[in-house]
C-alpha positions as CSV (number, residue, x, y, z in Angstrom):
1,M,-16.7,14.9,-17.6
2,N,-15.0,11.9,-19.3
3,K,-12.1,13.9,-20.6
4,N,-11.3,15.3,-17.1
5,R,-11.8,12.0,-15.5
6,E,-9.5,10.1,-18.0
7,E,-6.8,12.7,-17.5
8,L,-6.8,12.5,-13.7
9,I,-6.7,8.7,-13.6
10,N,-4.1,8.3,-16.5
11,A,-1.9,11.3,-16.9
12,S,1.6,11.5,-15.4
13,M,1.6,12.5,-11.7
14,F,4.2,15.2,-12.2
15,T,2.0,16.8,-15.0
16,L,-1.0,16.7,-12.7
17,L,1.0,18.2,-9.9
18,L,1.8,21.2,-12.0
19,K,-1.5,21.5,-13.7
20,L,-3.7,21.3,-10.6
21,S,-1.4,22.6,-7.9
22,I,-0.3,25.9,-9.5
23,P,-3.9,27.2,-10.0
24,G,-4.9,25.7,-6.7
25,I,-2.1,27.5,-4.9
26,I,-2.9,30.8,-6.6
27,G,-6.6,30.4,-5.9
28,M,-6.0,29.7,-2.2
29,L,-3.5,32.6,-1.9
30,V,-6.2,34.8,-3.3
31,I,-8.5,33.7,-0.4
32,G,-5.8,34.5,2.1
33,L,-5.4,38.0,0.6
34,Y,-8.7,39.0,2.1
35,N,-7.7,38.9,5.7
36,L,-4.0,39.8,5.0
37,C,-4.9,42.9,3.0
38,D,-7.4,44.0,5.7
39,A,-4.6,43.8,8.3
40,I,-2.0,45.6,6.2
41,F,-4.3,48.4,5.1
42,V,-5.7,48.8,8.6
43,G,-2.3,48.8,10.3
44,K,-0.8,51.3,7.8
45,L,-3.8,53.5,7.2
46,V,-5.5,53.6,10.6
47,G,-3.0,52.5,13.3
48,E,-1.7,49.7,15.6
49,T,-4.8,49.7,17.8
50,A,-7.0,49.2,14.8
51,L,-4.7,46.4,13.6
52,G,-5.1,44.8,17.1
53,A,-8.9,44.9,16.7
54,V,-8.8,43.2,13.3
55,S,-6.3,40.6,14.5
56,I,-8.2,39.6,17.6
57,S,-11.5,39.5,15.6
58,S,-10.0,37.2,12.9
59,P,-10.3,33.9,14.7
60,F,-14.0,34.4,15.0
61,T,-14.3,34.8,11.2
62,F,-13.3,31.1,11.1
63,I,-16.9,30.3,12.1
64,N,-17.8,31.2,8.5
65,N,-14.8,29.2,7.2
66,C,-16.1,26.2,9.2
67,I,-19.4,26.3,7.3
68,A,-17.7,26.7,3.9
69,V,-15.3,23.8,4.4
70,L,-17.8,21.6,6.2
71,I,-20.2,21.7,3.2
72,G,-17.6,22.4,0.4
73,V,-15.0,19.8,1.3
74,G,-17.6,17.1,2.0
75,S,-19.4,17.8,-1.2
76,S,-16.2,18.0,-3.3
77,S,-15.0,14.7,-1.9
78,I,-18.2,13.0,-2.8
79,L,-18.3,14.7,-6.2
80,S,-14.7,13.5,-7.2
81,R,-15.5,9.9,-6.2
82,A,-18.8,10.1,-8.1
83,I,-17.1,11.3,-11.2
84,G,-14.4,8.6,-10.8
85,S,-17.1,5.8,-10.6
86,K,-19.4,7.5,-13.2
87,N,-22.3,8.0,-10.7
88,D,-24.3,10.8,-12.4
89,K,-27.2,10.6,-10.0
90,V,-25.0,11.8,-7.1
91,V,-23.4,14.6,-9.3
92,D,-26.9,16.0,-10.1
93,K,-27.8,16.4,-6.4
94,I,-24.6,18.2,-5.2
95,L,-25.1,21.9,-6.0
96,G,-28.8,22.2,-4.9
97,N,-28.0,20.6,-1.6
98,L,-24.9,22.9,-1.1
99,I,-26.9,26.1,-1.7
100,V,-29.7,25.2,0.8
101,S,-27.2,24.0,3.4
102,V,-25.1,27.1,3.1
103,L,-28.2,29.4,3.3
104,V,-29.6,27.8,6.5
105,S,-26.3,27.7,8.3
106,S,-25.2,31.2,7.3
107,L,-28.4,32.7,8.6
108,I,-27.8,31.2,12.0
109,V,-24.3,32.6,12.0
110,T,-25.4,36.0,11.0
111,V,-28.0,36.3,13.8
112,L,-26.0,34.7,16.6
113,G,-22.7,36.3,15.5
114,C,-24.0,39.8,15.6
115,F,-25.6,39.2,19.0
116,F,-22.6,37.6,20.7
117,A,-19.8,39.5,19.0
118,E,-18.9,41.6,22.0
119,R,-18.9,38.7,24.4
120,L,-16.7,36.6,22.1
121,L,-14.1,39.4,21.9
122,R,-14.1,40.0,25.6
123,F,-13.5,36.4,26.2
124,S,-10.3,36.7,24.0
125,G,-9.0,39.4,26.2
126,A,-10.0,42.4,24.1
127,K,-10.8,45.6,26.0
128,G,-11.0,49.4,25.4
129,D,-10.7,50.7,21.9
130,I,-9.5,47.3,20.6
131,L,-12.8,45.8,21.8
132,D,-15.0,48.5,20.4
133,L,-13.4,48.5,16.9
134,G,-13.3,44.7,16.9
135,V,-17.1,44.4,17.6
136,S,-17.9,46.8,14.7
137,Y,-15.6,44.9,12.3
138,L,-16.9,41.5,13.3
139,R,-20.6,42.3,13.0
140,I,-20.2,43.6,9.4
141,V,-18.3,40.4,8.5
142,Y,-21.1,38.3,9.9
143,I,-23.8,40.2,7.9
144,G,-22.1,38.9,4.7
145,S,-21.9,35.3,5.9
146,F,-24.0,33.7,3.2
147,F,-22.0,35.3,0.3
148,V,-18.6,34.3,1.6
149,N,-19.8,30.8,2.5
150,F,-21.4,30.1,-0.8
151,S,-18.6,31.5,-2.9
152,Q,-16.0,29.5,-1.0
153,S,-17.9,26.2,-0.8
154,A,-19.1,26.3,-4.4
155,N,-15.6,27.1,-5.5
156,M,-14.5,23.8,-3.9
157,L,-17.0,22.0,-6.2
158,I,-15.3,23.6,-9.2
159,R,-12.0,22.3,-8.0
160,G,-13.5,18.9,-7.2
161,E,-14.3,18.4,-10.8
162,G,-10.7,19.2,-11.6
163,K,-11.3,22.7,-13.1
164,M,-8.6,24.5,-11.1
165,K,-8.1,27.4,-13.5
166,E,-11.7,28.4,-13.5
167,A,-11.8,28.2,-9.7
168,M,-8.7,30.3,-9.5
169,G,-10.1,33.0,-11.8
170,I,-13.3,33.4,-9.8
171,M,-11.3,33.6,-6.5
172,A,-8.9,36.1,-8.1
173,L,-11.8,38.4,-9.0
174,G,-12.9,38.6,-5.4
175,A,-9.4,39.3,-4.1
176,I,-8.6,42.0,-6.6
177,L,-11.9,43.7,-5.8
178,N,-11.1,43.6,-2.1
179,I,-7.7,45.1,-2.6
180,I,-9.1,47.9,-4.7
181,L,-12.0,48.6,-2.3
182,D,-10.0,48.4,1.0
183,P,-8.1,51.8,0.8
184,I,-11.2,53.4,-0.7
185,F,-13.5,52.5,2.2
186,I,-10.8,52.7,5.0
187,K,-9.2,56.0,4.1
188,T,-10.9,57.8,1.2
189,L,-14.5,57.4,2.6
190,G,-13.3,57.5,6.2
191,F,-14.9,54.3,7.5
192,G,-11.7,53.1,9.2
193,V,-11.8,49.6,10.5
194,E,-15.4,49.2,9.4
195,G,-14.3,50.0,5.9
196,A,-12.1,46.9,5.7
197,A,-15.1,44.7,6.6
198,I,-17.4,46.5,4.2
199,A,-14.9,46.1,1.3
200,T,-14.6,42.4,2.0
201,V,-18.4,41.9,2.1
202,I,-18.9,43.8,-1.2
203,A,-16.2,41.7,-2.9
204,Q,-17.7,38.5,-1.6
205,V,-21.2,39.5,-2.9
206,I,-19.9,40.0,-6.4
207,Q,-17.8,36.8,-6.3
208,A,-20.9,34.8,-5.2
209,L,-22.9,36.2,-8.1
210,V,-20.2,35.3,-10.6
211,T,-19.9,31.8,-9.1
212,F,-23.7,31.2,-9.5
213,I,-23.6,32.5,-13.1
214,Y,-20.8,30.1,-13.8
215,F,-23.0,27.1,-12.8
216,K,-26.2,28.5,-14.3
217,R,-24.6,29.0,-17.8
218,N,-23.6,25.3,-17.8
219,K,-19.9,26.0,-17.7
220,S,-19.7,23.1,-15.2
221,I,-20.8,19.4,-15.4
222,I,-22.7,20.1,-12.1
223,P,-26.3,21.1,-12.9
224,V,-28.3,23.7,-10.9
225,N,-31.3,21.4,-10.1
226,K,-33.8,21.7,-7.3
227,L,-32.7,23.6,-4.3
228,E,-33.3,21.0,-1.6
229,F,-31.5,18.9,1.0
230,A,-30.1,15.6,-0.3
231,F,-30.6,13.7,2.9
232,D,-28.9,10.6,1.5
233,L,-25.7,12.5,1.0
234,M,-25.7,14.7,4.1
235,P,-24.2,12.1,6.5
236,E,-21.1,11.6,4.4
237,I,-20.8,15.3,3.6
238,L,-20.9,16.1,7.3
239,S,-18.5,13.2,8.1
240,V,-15.9,14.1,5.5
241,G,-16.3,17.8,5.7
242,G,-16.4,17.6,9.4
243,S,-12.7,17.0,9.6
244,A,-11.9,20.0,7.5
245,A,-14.4,22.1,9.5
246,T,-12.9,20.9,12.7
247,M,-9.6,22.4,11.6
248,Q,-11.2,25.8,11.1
249,L,-12.9,25.5,14.5
250,M,-9.7,24.4,16.2
251,Y,-8.0,27.4,14.7
252,L,-10.6,29.5,16.4
253,V,-10.0,27.7,19.7
254,Q,-6.2,27.7,19.3
255,Q,-5.9,31.4,18.4
256,T,-8.3,32.5,21.1
257,G,-6.2,30.5,23.6
258,L,-3.0,32.1,22.2
259,Y,-4.4,35.6,22.5
260,K,-5.6,34.8,26.1
261,I,-2.2,33.5,27.2
262,T,-0.3,36.3,25.4
263,S,-2.5,38.9,27.0
264,M,-1.9,37.4,30.4
265,Y,1.9,37.1,30.1
266,G,2.8,39.8,27.6
267,G,0.6,42.8,27.3
268,D,-0.6,44.9,24.3
269,E,2.7,44.9,22.3
270,Q,2.9,41.1,22.5
271,L,-0.8,40.9,21.5
272,I,-0.1,43.0,18.4
273,L,3.0,40.9,17.5
274,M,1.1,37.7,18.0
275,G,-1.7,39.0,15.7
276,I,0.8,39.7,13.0
277,A,2.5,36.3,13.3
278,L,-0.8,34.5,13.2
279,K,-1.8,36.5,10.1
280,V,1.4,35.4,8.4
281,L,1.0,31.9,9.6
282,M,-2.4,31.6,8.1
283,F,-1.3,33.1,4.9
284,T,1.7,30.8,4.6
285,F,-0.6,27.8,5.2
286,I,-2.6,28.8,2.1
287,P,-0.2,27.4,-0.5
288,L,-0.5,24.1,1.3
289,W,-4.3,24.2,1.1
290,G,-3.9,25.0,-2.6
291,M,-1.8,21.9,-3.1
292,G,-4.3,20.0,-1.1
293,Q,-7.1,21.2,-3.4
294,G,-5.0,19.9,-6.3
295,L,-4.4,16.6,-4.6
296,Q,-8.1,16.0,-3.6
297,P,-9.6,15.3,-7.1
298,I,-6.6,13.1,-8.0
299,V,-7.0,10.9,-4.9
300,G,-10.8,10.9,-5.1
301,M,-11.1,10.0,-8.7
302,N,-8.3,7.4,-8.6
303,F,-9.7,5.9,-5.5
304,G,-13.2,5.7,-7.1
305,A,-11.6,4.1,-10.2
306,K,-9.7,1.6,-7.9
307,K,-6.2,2.8,-9.0
308,Y,-4.7,2.5,-5.6
309,D,-1.0,2.7,-6.6
310,R,-1.7,6.1,-8.2
311,V,-3.4,7.2,-5.0
312,K,-0.2,6.4,-3.0
313,D,2.1,8.0,-5.5
314,S,0.1,11.2,-5.6
315,V,0.3,11.6,-1.8
316,K,4.0,11.0,-1.8
317,I,4.8,13.4,-4.7
318,F,2.5,16.2,-3.4
319,S,4.0,15.9,0.1
320,I,7.6,16.3,-1.1
321,A,6.6,19.2,-3.4
322,S,4.7,20.9,-0.5
323,V,7.8,20.8,1.8
324,I,10.0,22.3,-1.0
325,L,7.5,25.0,-1.7
326,I,7.0,26.1,1.9
327,G,10.7,25.8,2.4
328,V,11.2,28.8,0.1
329,L,8.8,31.0,2.1
330,W,10.3,29.6,5.4
331,S,13.8,30.6,4.3
332,F,12.7,34.2,3.8
333,Y,11.0,34.4,7.2
334,M,14.1,33.1,8.9
335,I,16.4,35.5,7.1
336,K,14.3,38.6,7.0
337,P,11.8,38.5,9.9
338,K,12.1,42.3,10.4
339,V,11.0,42.9,6.9
340,V,7.9,40.8,7.4
341,L,6.9,42.5,10.6
342,G,7.6,45.9,8.9
343,W,4.8,45.2,6.4
344,F,2.3,45.6,9.1
345,I,3.6,48.1,11.7
346,N,6.0,51.1,11.7
347,D,7.1,50.8,15.4
348,K,10.8,49.9,15.2
349,T,10.9,49.0,18.9
350,A,8.1,46.5,18.6
351,I,9.9,45.0,15.5
352,E,13.1,44.6,17.4
353,N,11.3,43.0,20.4
354,G,9.4,40.6,18.1
355,Y,11.5,39.3,15.3
356,N,13.3,36.5,17.1
357,L,10.0,35.4,18.6
358,F,8.6,35.3,15.1
359,R,11.4,33.0,14.0
360,L,10.7,30.7,16.9
361,M,7.1,30.2,15.9
362,F,8.1,29.3,12.3
363,L,11.1,27.1,13.1
364,A,9.6,23.7,12.0
365,F,6.9,25.1,9.6
366,P,8.0,23.2,6.4
367,V,6.8,19.9,7.9
368,S,3.3,21.3,7.8
369,G,3.3,20.2,4.1
370,V,3.3,16.6,5.0
371,I,0.6,17.1,7.6
372,V,-1.8,18.9,5.3
373,M,-1.4,16.3,2.5
374,T,-2.0,13.5,4.9
375,M,-5.3,15.2,6.1
376,T,-6.3,15.8,2.5
377,F,-5.6,12.2,1.6
378,F,-8.0,10.9,4.4
379,Q,-10.7,13.4,3.5
380,S,-10.5,12.4,-0.2
381,I,-11.0,8.7,0.4
382,G,-13.9,9.3,2.7
383,K,-12.1,8.7,6.0
384,G,-12.6,12.1,7.6
385,G,-12.3,10.7,11.1
386,K,-8.6,10.1,10.8
387,S,-8.1,13.6,9.4
388,A,-10.0,15.0,12.4
389,V,-7.8,13.2,14.8
390,I,-4.7,14.8,13.3
391,I,-6.4,18.2,13.5
392,L,-7.4,17.8,17.1
393,L,-3.9,16.8,18.1
394,K,-2.3,19.7,16.2
395,Q,-4.7,22.4,17.2
396,L,-5.9,21.5,20.7
397,V,-4.9,18.3,22.4
398,L,-1.2,18.9,22.1
399,F,-0.8,22.6,21.2
400,L,-2.6,24.4,24.1
401,P,-1.2,22.2,26.9
402,I,2.3,22.6,25.4
403,A,1.9,26.4,25.1
404,I,0.8,26.6,28.7
405,I,3.6,24.4,30.1
406,L,6.3,26.1,28.1
407,T,5.1,29.5,29.1
408,K,5.3,28.6,32.7
409,V,8.8,27.3,32.2
410,I,10.4,29.8,29.9
411,G,8.0,32.7,30.0
412,I,6.4,34.4,27.0
413,K,8.7,32.6,24.6
414,G,6.8,29.4,25.4
415,V,3.7,30.7,23.5
416,W,5.8,31.2,20.4
417,A,7.7,27.9,20.7
418,A,4.5,25.8,21.0
419,S,3.8,25.6,17.3
420,T,7.3,24.2,16.5
421,V,7.1,21.5,19.2
422,T,3.6,20.5,18.3
423,D,4.3,20.2,14.5
424,L,7.2,17.8,15.0
425,I,5.1,15.5,17.2
426,V,2.2,15.5,14.8
427,L,4.5,14.8,11.8
428,L,5.5,11.5,13.4
429,F,1.9,10.6,14.0
430,C,1.1,11.3,10.3
431,F,3.8,8.9,9.2
432,V,2.3,6.1,11.3
433,L,-1.2,6.7,9.9
434,L,0.0,6.8,6.3
435,S,2.0,3.6,6.7
436,I,-1.1,1.8,8.0
437,E,-3.4,3.1,5.3
438,F,-1.0,2.4,2.5
439,K,-0.7,-1.2,3.6
440,K,-4.5,-1.5,3.4
441,L,-4.4,-0.1,-0.2
442,D,-1.8,-2.7,-1.0
443,S,-4.1,-5.4,0.2
444,L,-7.0,-4.1,-1.9
445,N,-4.7,-4.3,-5.0
């Protein structure tokens, strides 16, 4: 623990950027491969209707993501600050509390999710074959809720202690298994859409077992003690993790609203194109979350050690690096949008109708790097409320009204343009919040 702590509060920021961000990015990309591979394999091996079913179901899988990040981000933030301030009593409680919290919440999701799956999809505008296939896919995903939630939230603890390579390796195992199993269950065994969900659940079960073995064999400084709620930690876990969970929940609300508006103004082709664009959008966000996972222990431990200048420097450097990184992907999307759409569907007419709309959605995407680093900063110093405000503005308060207004003014293009307009407004808001908080850190110095 001391070696890791000393490195994070003393090493050069550029060295830490590379050491923590690269495995963090790879690890988070691995997580994104689950849904992306499901969509690609289903679209190519089963058909566009099946792809529509997986796409319209995906927002409701964020319910599990909400649980994982609620408990995982909150616990990881407390862990990093506890390591920074050398508070071993807190470190000892973290994992047992996480396991019990994940178990209880996942059981609730499994029961309610399986029961309400059809109603949720109908609300999104799904009907006919898309509805039937979507219900089957979603119910299987919900059955595996505990395993996905434990593996993801516990992986955040591994990152929270600064062991990004170990976290990446475990996540890579799950993704590789999913990629191998997808075509086997979808095509070879003939399960179709259900096969994609089965493959994902099996991969997550194995990943959860490997994660537990990692802690049990003392590879981590976090011991597997009594499996019980740490009631003294839960308020802060829920407060800090709540902002991250709010983002997942707002993705659900945002994407459900997008599908609803798209269904009203566009029809099935637009619905399929929107599904593809949102898959790519979520996948492109993942490198940003990876950099955020690298930033979190640096901010948390330096804040705990009262090295506030390093806290500010880390946020600035990671923000600049994230914009540059995403700028590379963004350039490819702008230059070759038809290639990206062609990864998912074979219909050339749909690709021709959709590629300029795809560009419109991603027009201002690089600024998302600053937005994500700002949210990570506030979560890491225990001020999850400010992070939640940014999320609410980005995903709900600004986005849906802008999408509705623009759609009424310029038609279906308004749905696609809403992301660009919203991101630019939220970027300005982030600059204001950072400026205020940095002044507070200066006064603490």
